[in-house]
C-alpha beads as a LAMMPS data file, in Angstrom:
LAMMPS data file: protein, C-alpha beads

78 atoms
77 bonds

1 atom types
1 bond types

-500.0 500.0 xlo xhi
-500.0 500.0 ylo yhi
-500.0 500.0 zlo zhi

Masses

1 110.0

Atoms # bond

1 1 1 58.108 -70.551 335.945
2 1 1 54.739 -70.256 337.709
3 1 1 53.963 -67.299 339.924
4 1 1 55.303 -68.099 343.369
5 1 1 52.001 -67.619 345.160
6 1 1 50.429 -70.492 343.203
7 1 1 53.503 -72.673 342.835
8 1 1 53.638 -76.215 344.217
9 1 1 56.587 -75.126 346.362
10 1 1 54.538 -72.346 347.972
11 1 1 51.713 -74.796 348.670
12 1 1 54.194 -77.236 350.220
13 1 1 55.583 -74.463 352.439
14 1 1 52.092 -73.465 353.575
15 1 1 51.302 -77.088 354.453
16 1 1 54.552 -77.434 356.378
17 1 1 53.859 -74.262 358.360
18 1 1 50.404 -75.496 359.347
19 1 1 51.867 -78.808 360.513
20 1 1 54.621 -77.076 362.489
21 1 1 52.153 -74.695 364.146
22 1 1 49.846 -77.527 365.150
23 1 1 52.769 -79.630 366.386
24 1 1 53.734 -76.688 368.609
25 1 1 50.212 -76.711 370.066
26 1 1 49.349 -73.274 368.730
27 1 1 46.059 -72.165 367.227
28 1 1 46.016 -69.577 364.464
29 1 1 44.871 -66.938 366.941
30 1 1 47.747 -67.807 369.281
31 1 1 50.282 -67.426 366.495
32 1 1 48.694 -64.187 365.331
33 1 1 48.921 -62.724 368.835
34 1 1 52.584 -63.703 369.151
35 1 1 53.322 -62.152 365.744
36 1 1 51.271 -59.026 366.433
37 1 1 49.065 -59.558 363.384
38 1 1 45.417 -60.375 362.713
39 1 1 44.311 -64.004 362.554
40 1 1 43.348 -63.402 358.916
41 1 1 47.048 -62.786 358.161
42 1 1 47.857 -66.271 359.473
43 1 1 44.894 -67.730 357.579
44 1 1 46.109 -66.189 354.313
45 1 1 49.635 -67.405 354.973
46 1 1 48.552 -70.966 355.722
47 1 1 46.119 -71.164 352.823
48 1 1 48.805 -70.075 350.388
49 1 1 47.128 -66.761 349.600
50 1 1 50.202 -64.841 350.680
51 1 1 53.889 -65.521 350.266
52 1 1 56.307 -65.871 353.127
53 1 1 59.457 -63.799 352.899
54 1 1 62.698 -64.894 354.516
55 1 1 62.374 -62.513 357.477
56 1 1 58.862 -63.806 358.184
57 1 1 60.094 -67.393 357.964
58 1 1 62.795 -66.634 360.521
59 1 1 60.262 -64.989 362.852
60 1 1 57.819 -67.877 362.423
61 1 1 60.623 -70.283 363.283
62 1 1 61.490 -68.361 366.407
63 1 1 57.892 -68.297 367.630
64 1 1 56.791 -71.773 366.564
65 1 1 60.109 -73.413 367.398
66 1 1 61.610 -74.670 364.154
67 1 1 64.823 -74.036 362.249
68 1 1 64.004 -72.076 359.071
69 1 1 67.060 -73.604 357.356
70 1 1 65.612 -77.088 357.922
71 1 1 62.331 -75.991 356.340
72 1 1 64.172 -74.628 353.303
73 1 1 66.192 -77.853 352.991
74 1 1 63.007 -79.921 353.074
75 1 1 61.402 -77.658 350.457
76 1 1 64.443 -78.054 348.225
77 1 1 64.124 -81.846 348.201
78 1 1 62.027 -82.992 345.297

Bonds

1 1 1 2
2 1 2 3
3 1 3 4
4 1 4 5
5 1 5 6
6 1 6 7
7 1 7 8
8 1 8 9
9 1 9 10
10 1 10 11
11 1 11 12
12 1 12 13
13 1 13 14
14 1 14 15
15 1 15 16
16 1 16 17
17 1 17 18
18 1 18 19
19 1 19 20
20 1 20 21
21 1 21 22
22 1 22 23
23 1 23 24
24 1 24 25
25 1 25 26
26 1 26 27
27 1 27 28
28 1 28 29
29 1 29 30
30 1 30 31
31 1 31 32
32 1 32 33
33 1 33 34
34 1 34 35
35 1 35 36
36 1 36 37
37 1 37 38
38 1 38 39
39 1 39 40
40 1 40 41
41 1 41 42
42 1 42 43
43 1 43 44
44 1 44 45
45 1 45 46
46 1 46 47
47 1 47 48
48 1 48 49
49 1 49 50
50 1 50 51
51 1 51 52
52 1 52 53
53 1 53 54
54 1 54 55
55 1 55 56
56 1 56 57
57 1 57 58
58 1 58 59
59 1 59 60
60 1 60 61
61 1 61 62
62 1 62 63
63 1 63 64
64 1 64 65
65 1 65 66
66 1 66 67
67 1 67 68
68 1 68 69
69 1 69 70
70 1 70 71
71 1 71 72
72 1 72 73
73 1 73 74
74 1 74 75
75 1 75 76
76 1 76 77
77 1 77 78
């Protein structure tokens, strides 16, 4: 099993989060401000340099406007 930070699943999640953010009309800086973090945190998240835990996924869903369960279902499809 590959380390999760470099796994294909992690990369797929990062790509999905970028698409969802853009679809919501948010820039990285906008998302960072809503989350109360630095833009670099969002950059690392979206580039796959940092993992997303379940609580963060729920918070991202609340702010961006997606259902975290739907994201997980899509990730689970191969």
